[in-house]
C-alpha positions in Angstrom: -29.9 77.0 18.2 -28.0 73.8 19.2 -26.0 74.0 16.0 -25.0 77.6 16.8 -23.7 76.6 20.2 -21.7 73.7 18.8 -20.1 76.0 16.2 -19.1 78.5 18.9 -17.7 75.7 21.1 -15.7 74.3 18.1 -14.3 77.8 17.4 -13.3 78.1 21.1 -11.5 74.8 21.0 -9.6 75.6 17.8 -8.6 79.0 19.2 -7.4 77.4 22.5 -5.4 74.8 20.5 -3.8 77.6 18.4 -2.8 79.5 21.5 -1.4 76.4 23.1 0.6 75.6 20.0 2.0 79.2 19.8 3.0 79.0 23.5 4.8 75.7 22.9 6.7 77.1 20.0 7.8 80.1 22.0 9.0 77.8 24.8 10.9 75.7 22.3 12.6 78.7 20.8 13.6 80.0 24.3 15.0 76.6 25.1 17.1 76.4 21.9 18.5 79.9 22.5 19.5 78.9 26.0 21.3 75.8 24.7 23.1 77.8 22.0 24.3 80.4 24.6 25.5 77.6 26.9 27.4 75.9 24.0 29.1 79.2 23.0 30.1 79.8 26.6 31.6 76.3 26.9 33.4 76.8 23.6 34.9 80.1 24.8 35.9 78.4 28.1 37.7 75.6 26.2 39.5 78.2 24.0 40.7 80.1 27.1 41.9 76.8 28.7 43.7 75.9 25.5 45.5 79.2 25.4 46.4 78.9 29.1 47.7 75.3 28.9 49.3 75.7 25.4 50.9 79.1 25.2 52.8 80.3 22.2 50.8 78.2 19.8 51.5 74.8 21.4 48.2 73.4 20.3 47.4 70.4 18.1 48.9 70.0 14.6 45.5 70.8 13.0 45.3 74.0 15.1 48.8 75.0 14.1 48.0 74.4 10.5 44.9 76.6 10.8 46.9 79.4 12.4 49.5 79.2 9.7 46.9 79.3 6.9 45.3 82.4 8.5 48.7 84.1 8.4 48.9 83.7 4.7 47.2 86.8 3.4 47.7 86.2 -0.2 49.9 84.6 -2.9 53.4 86.0 -2.4 52.7 87.7 0.9 53.2 85.6 4.0 53.2 86.9 7.5 55.9 85.2 9.6 54.5 82.5 12.0 54.7 83.4 15.7 57.7 81.6 17.2 56.7 78.5 19.1 56.9 74.8 19.1 56.5 73.0 15.8 57.3 69.5 14.6 59.4 71.0 11.8 61.6 73.0 14.2 62.0 70.1 16.5 63.0 67.9 13.6 65.7 70.3 12.5 67.0 70.6 16.1 67.7 66.9 16.2 71.4 65.8 16.2 70.9 64.0 12.9 70.2 67.3 11.2 73.1 69.0 13.0 76.0 66.8 12.3 79.5 68.4 12.5 80.9 69.1 9.1 84.4 68.3 8.1 86.6 71.3 7.7 86.5 72.3 4.0 89.7 73.0 2.1 89.9 75.3 -0.9 89.5 72.4 -3.3 86.2 71.4 -1.5 84.4 74.6 -2.8 82.9 74.7 -6.2 83.7 78.3 -6.8 85.9 80.8 -5.0 86.3 84.5 -5.4 89.9 85.1 -6.5 91.8 87.8 -4.7 94.7 89.7 -6.2 97.1 87.9 -3.9 95.9 84.5 -5.0 96.0 85.5 -8.6 99.7 86.5 -8.2 100.5 83.2 -6.5 99.0 81.1 -9.2 101.2 79.8 -12.0 98.6 79.1 -14.7 98.1 81.7 -17.5 94.4 80.8 -17.5 94.0 81.7 -13.8 96.3 84.8 -14.1 94.1 86.1 -16.9 90.9 85.9 -14.7 89.8 89.2 -13.1 90.9 89.2 -9.5 89.0 90.8 -6.6 89.9 92.1 -3.2 88.1 94.1 -0.6 89.1 97.3 -2.3 88.5 96.4 -5.9 85.1 96.1 -7.5 83.3 94.3 -10.3 81.0 96.8 -11.9 78.3 96.1 -14.5 79.2 97.3 -17.9 75.9 98.7 -19.0 72.5 99.8 -17.7 71.0 100.1 -21.1 69.7 96.6 -21.2 67.7 97.0 -18.0 70.2 95.4 -15.6 71.0 97.0 -12.3 74.3 98.8 -11.8 76.1 96.6 -9.3 79.4 96.9 -7.4 80.6 93.6 -6.2 83.7 93.0 -4.1 85.0 90.0 -2.2 82.8 91.1 0.7 79.9 88.7 0.7 77.5 91.5 1.7 77.9 93.0 -1.8 76.8 89.8 -3.5 73.2 89.1 -4.6 71.5 86.0 -3.2 72.0 83.9 -6.3 75.8 84.5 -6.2 76.0 83.7 -2.5 74.2 80.4 -3.4 76.8 79.6 -6.1 79.7 80.4 -3.8 78.2 78.2 -1.0 78.2 75.0 -3.1 80.7 72.5 -1.7 81.9 69.0 -2.4 79.4 67.5 0.0 76.2 69.5 -0.4 74.5 71.9 -2.7 73.6 74.3 0.2 73.8 74.5 3.9 70.3 74.4 5.4 71.4 76.8 8.2 72.8 79.3 5.7 70.8 82.6 6.3 71.1 83.3 2.6 68.6 80.5 1.9 65.7 82.6 3.1 66.9 85.6 1.1 67.3 83.4 -2.0 63.8 82.1 -2.0 62.4 85.5 -1.3 64.5 86.8 -4.2 63.1 84.2 -6.5 59.5 84.9 -5.5 59.7 88.7 -5.7 62.5 89.9 -8.0 61.4 91.8 -11.1 61.6 89.7 -14.3 63.7 91.3 -17.0 63.4 88.7 -19.8 61.9 85.3 -20.5 63.1 82.9 -23.2 62.4 79.2 -23.8 65.0 76.8 -22.3 66.4 74.4 -24.9 66.7 70.7 -24.1 64.3 68.4 -22.3 60.9 67.1 -23.4 58.5 69.7 -22.0 58.0 73.4 -21.9 60.3 75.4 -19.5 61.5 79.0 -19.6 64.7 80.7 -18.5 63.9 83.9 -16.6 66.5 86.6 -16.1 66.5 89.2 -13.3 68.1 92.7 -13.2 70.9 91.7 -10.8 72.2 89.1 -13.4 70.5 86.2 -11.7 68.4 83.6 -13.5 65.8 81.0 -12.7 64.2 78.0 -14.4 60.4 78.3 -14.8 58.0 75.4 -15.1 54.3 76.4 -15.6 51.2 75.0 -14.0 49.9 72.3 -16.4 47.1 70.7 -14.3 45.3 71.2 -11.1 47.3 70.4 -7.9 44.8 67.7 -6.8 44.6 66.0 -10.2 46.0 62.5 -10.3 47.9 61.1 -13.3 45.8 58.9 -15.6 46.7 55.2 -14.8 46.7 54.5 -18.6 49.6 56.9 -19.2 53.2 55.6 -19.4 55.7 57.2 -17.1 57.5 58.8 -20.0 54.4 60.6 -21.3 53.2 62.1 -18.0 52.9 65.9 -17.5 55.5 67.8 -15.6 54.0 69.6 -12.6 55.2 72.9 -11.1 54.1 71.9 -7.6 56.1 68.7 -7.9 59.3 70.7 -8.3 58.5 72.8 -5.2 57.5 69.7 -3.1 60.7 67.8 -4.2 62.9 70.6 -2.9 61.1 70.5 0.5 61.1 66.7 0.7 64.9 66.5 -0.2 65.6 69.0 2.6 63.5 67.0 5.1 65.5 63.9 4.3 68.7 65.8 5.1 70.1 65.5 1.5 70.3 69.2 0.4 70.8 68.1 -3.2 67.8 69.8 -5.0 68.4 73.4 -6.1 66.1 75.8 -4.1 62.7 76.1 -5.7 59.9 78.5 -4.9 56.3 79.0 -6.2 55.3 82.3 -7.8 52.3 83.9 -9.4 53.3 85.6 -12.6 51.5 87.7 -15.2 51.8 85.9 -18.5 51.3 89.0 -20.5 53.6 91.5 -18.8 56.2 89.1 -17.5 56.5 86.8 -20.5 54.8 87.9 -23.7 55.7 91.6 -23.6 59.4 91.1 -22.6 60.4 87.9 -24.4 63.0 88.2 -27.2 62.3 84.6 -28.2 60.4 84.9 -31.5 59.6 81.2 -31.6 58.0 81.5 -28.2 56.2 84.7 -28.9 54.5 83.2 -32.0 52.7 80.6 -29.9 50.7 83.1 -27.8 47.0 83.4 -28.3 43.8 84.3 -26.5 41.6 81.3 -25.7 37.8 81.3 -26.3 37.5 81.8 -22.5 39.4 85.0 -22.8 42.6 83.7 -21.2 46.1 84.5 -22.4 47.8 81.2 -23.5 51.0 79.9 -25.1 52.5 76.6 -25.8 56.1 77.1 -27.0 58.2 74.4 -28.7 59.2 71.0 -27.2 58.8 67.2 -27.7 55.7 66.7 -25.5 52.6 68.8 -24.9 53.8 71.9 -26.8 50.8 72.3 -29.1 47.5 74.2 -29.4 45.8 71.3 -27.8 48.0 71.5 -24.7 48.4 75.2 -24.0 49.6 76.9 -20.8 47.0 79.5 -19.9 46.7 82.3 -17.4 43.5 83.2 -15.5 43.2 85.4 -17.6 46.8 86.6 -17.1 47.8 85.1 -13.7 49.7 81.8 -13.9 51.2 79.7 -11.2 54.8 78.6 -11.8 57.8 77.1 -10.1 61.1 79.0 -10.2 64.3 77.0 -9.5 67.6 78.7 -8.8 70.0 78.1 -11.6 73.3 76.3 -11.0 76.5 78.0 -12.0 77.1 78.3 -15.8 78.7 75.2 -17.3 81.7 77.3 -18.4 82.5 78.0 -14.8 81.4 74.7 -13.2 81.1 71.9 -15.7 78.9 69.0 -14.8 79.0 65.4 -15.8 75.9 63.5 -16.8 75.8 59.8 -15.7 73.4 57.2 -17.1 71.6 55.6 -14.1 72.3 51.8 -13.9 68.6 51.4 -13.0 67.4 53.5 -16.0 64.0 52.4 -17.4 63.7 51.2 -21.0 61.4 54.0 -22.0 59.6 51.5 -24.1 56.1 50.2 -24.1 57.2 46.6 -24.6 60.9 46.2 -23.6 62.3 45.6 -20.1 65.6 47.0 -18.8 68.2 44.5 -17.7 67.7 45.2 -14.0 64.0 44.3 -14.4 65.0 40.8 -15.7 68.1 40.0 -13.5 67.5 39.8 -9.7 71.3 39.7 -9.2 71.9 42.8 -11.3 73.4 44.8 -8.4 76.3 42.4 -8.2 77.4 43.6 -11.6 76.9 47.2 -10.6 79.0 46.8 -7.5 82.0 45.7 -9.6 81.6 48.6 -12.1 83.3 52.0 -11.5 82.4 54.4 -9.9 80.0 52.1 -7.9 82.8 49.8 -6.7 84.2 52.2 -4.2 83.4 55.3 -2.2 79.8 56.5 -1.6 78.4 56.5 -5.1 76.3 53.4 -4.6 74.6 54.6 -1.4 74.3 58.1 -3.0 72.3 56.4 -5.7 70.2 54.5 -3.2 69.5 57.9 -1.4 68.2 59.2 -4.7 66.0 56.0 -5.2 64.5 56.6 -1.7 63.6 60.2 -2.6 62.1 59.1 -5.9 60.0 56.3 -4.3 58.6 58.7 -1.7 57.4 61.1 -4.4 56.7 58.4 -7.0 59.1 59.7 -9.6 59.8 57.1 -12.3 61.7 59.5 -14.6 65.2 59.2 -13.3 67.2 58.2 -16.3 70.3 60.2 -15.7 71.9 62.1 -12.8 74.7 64.7 -12.7 77.7 65.6 -10.6 80.2 68.5 -10.7 83.3 67.5 -12.6 85.6 69.4 -10.3 85.0 67.0 -7.5 85.5 63.8 -9.5 83.7 60.7 -8.0 84.0 61.9 -4.4 80.9 64.1 -4.2 77.1 64.1 -4.0 74.6 63.6 -6.8 72.5 66.4 -8.0 68.7 65.6 -7.7 67.5 67.6 -10.7 64.4 67.6 -12.8 61.6 66.3 -10.5 58.6 67.6 -12.4 57.1 64.1 -13.0 56.9 63.4 -9.3 53.7 63.4 -7.2 51.6 62.2 -10.1 49.7 59.4 -8.3 48.9 59.1 -4.6 46.6 56.1 -4.8 49.3 53.7 -6.1 52.9 53.1 -5.2 55.5 52.0 -7.7 57.7 49.4 -5.9 60.2 49.1 -8.8 61.6 52.6 -7.9 63.0 51.0 -4.8 64.8 48.3 -6.8 68.4 49.7 -6.1 67.7 49.3 -2.4 66.1 45.9 -2.7 68.7 44.4 -5.0 71.8 45.9 -3.3 70.6 45.9 0.3 72.8 48.8 1.2 71.9 52.1 2.9 73.6 54.9 4.7 73.2 54.9 8.5 72.3 58.6 8.6 69.6 58.0 6.0 68.1 55.1 7.8 68.1 56.9 11.1 66.4 59.9 9.6 63.8 57.7 7.9 63.0 56.1 11.3 62.8 59.5 12.9 60.3 60.6 10.2 58.2 57.6 10.9 57.6 58.5 14.5 54.5 60.5 15.6 56.6 63.4 16.9 58.2 63.9 13.5 55.8 62.2 11.1 56.9 62.9 7.5 53.4 64.0 6.3 53.2 66.5 9.2 56.6 68.1 8.7 56.1 68.1 5.0 52.8 69.9 5.4 54.4 72.4 7.7 57.3 73.0 5.4 55.2 73.5 2.3 53.0 76.2 4.0 56.1 78.4 3.9 55.9 78.7 0.1 54.2 81.8 -1.4 51.7 79.7 -3.4 50.4 77.9 -0.3 48.2 80.9 0.3 46.0 79.9 -2.6 45.8 76.2 -1.9 47.9 73.4 -0.4 50.8 72.5 -2.7 50.2 68.8 -2.0 46.8 67.4 -1.3 46.2 65.3 1.8 46.1 62.0 -0.2 49.7 62.8 -1.4 50.8 63.6 2.1 49.3 60.4 3.4 51.1 58.5 0.6 54.4 59.8 2.0 53.8 58.0 5.3 52.7 54.8 3.5 55.7 54.7 1.3 58.1 55.5 4.2 56.8 52.4 5.9 57.4 50.4 2.8 61.1 51.6 2.7 61.6 50.6 6.3 60.1 47.2 5.6 62.4 46.7 2.6 65.4 47.6 4.9 64.2 45.1 7.5 63.9 42.4 4.8 67.5 43.1 3.7 68.6 42.8 7.3 67.1 39.3 7.6 68.8 38.3 4.4 72.3 39.9 4.8 74.6 40.5 7.7 76.0 43.9 6.6 73.7 46.3 4.9 74.6 49.6 6.7 77.2 52.0 5.4 78.3 53.8 8.6 78.8 57.4 7.7 78.4 58.5 11.3 81.5 56.8 12.6 83.4 59.1 14.9 80.5 61.4 15.5 79.3 61.8 19.1 75.6 62.3 19.7 72.4 60.6 20.7 71.0 59.9 17.3 68.2 57.7 18.6 66.6 60.4 20.6 63.1 61.5 19.6 62.2 65.0 18.6 60.5 66.9 21.4 
């Protein structure tokens, strides 16, 4: 009897404890729900305050980047960013990026459309034989059978396709004017124009294709060879590294941010390897290298010195392939270019050193050698070394200029595919021209200082600039470690300049003499 009472008491205790536990769990759940609702309310309150205190997208950089990423709805389709404050816009509004340009004479333009009147005034038979154009006459395409558009071009710029406007805009001092409204049209044209033919481009060491469009324009294609965030193997020599499509795109943006405007416009694009290369190519050597991989992807490898083999194919996913497309320069028959061997060219040997690597006073010899002994050629070369150091490009063995302008012109910053290979290591020897010569343009130095300030930090404006590319919708064109490396390398350049200033009295080439403007003001 006593045992029965004990069992009933025990059951009652257990039941009471169970009820108490259930009540406590319910109270805990209600408390958590209350906290969650409060947090959500606070979050919404902060968002409203942010919108009120920062209208038109004046939030933090990370917030702006998020907004920009959301506006990219897919590769090749970008919704324009809402107009508002940005570091990139503030940078380009600075006086250093809006210097007055000297009035250009006829001889300062690379190409000019010849009118009938100018043709009659000219004495040379060669020029008289060229087809002249005026506002009434037209240049008409001869045939539509090959798939080209029927076009009617006159001297009126509105009748010209973007690639022709780009060619006609090249001057003695720059490849393009950043403010030229045609630049937006040119990049859009490269990203969207129907591809008419694709053949392999001769020359060079790695695979590249020449793409033709129906309006007679052309572009140089470099395919995606490795993941964007992949870092070059430290055991590879600089002359055996891959060329990267995103490096070509990023080099164009970086060159523009430095105010050089010497890299031809480049844009990213997603192409169909089958319909936009394999099925339309007339290059039989290229077509014979196509195959379907075990993974079911369409691949090809072409013919070249490096990495054109079955072991190093270019593959779609299964047909889609990321590429860079660079606007072609005018044909060499119209605008011949001269190739110059860089005085600081590397040996391209596993064992030998170049002369500049052995002689600390090497620049003294360069300064006495034409064309580096007068004019701006030496500081032009140092500009190029600064660009290469920032993007870690060791593959600058030659550079080119337009023959028409002689030695008084800018250097073309071509072929940047081996840049942005490593972010974890800097290559100080790329800066050797600056360190040995201790000479730099004033405008270049002031822009570098501007890009080192928080209001216009290079990594920030580079990130903002790259998001404008069509391929940015898939993934960032440069990883964050690469962007951080830009700031680190910029600091190294400024330190090198400071060292030069301690060692030499005159290191600045003043290209801003006679210009009025507050070049030391900070971007808003």
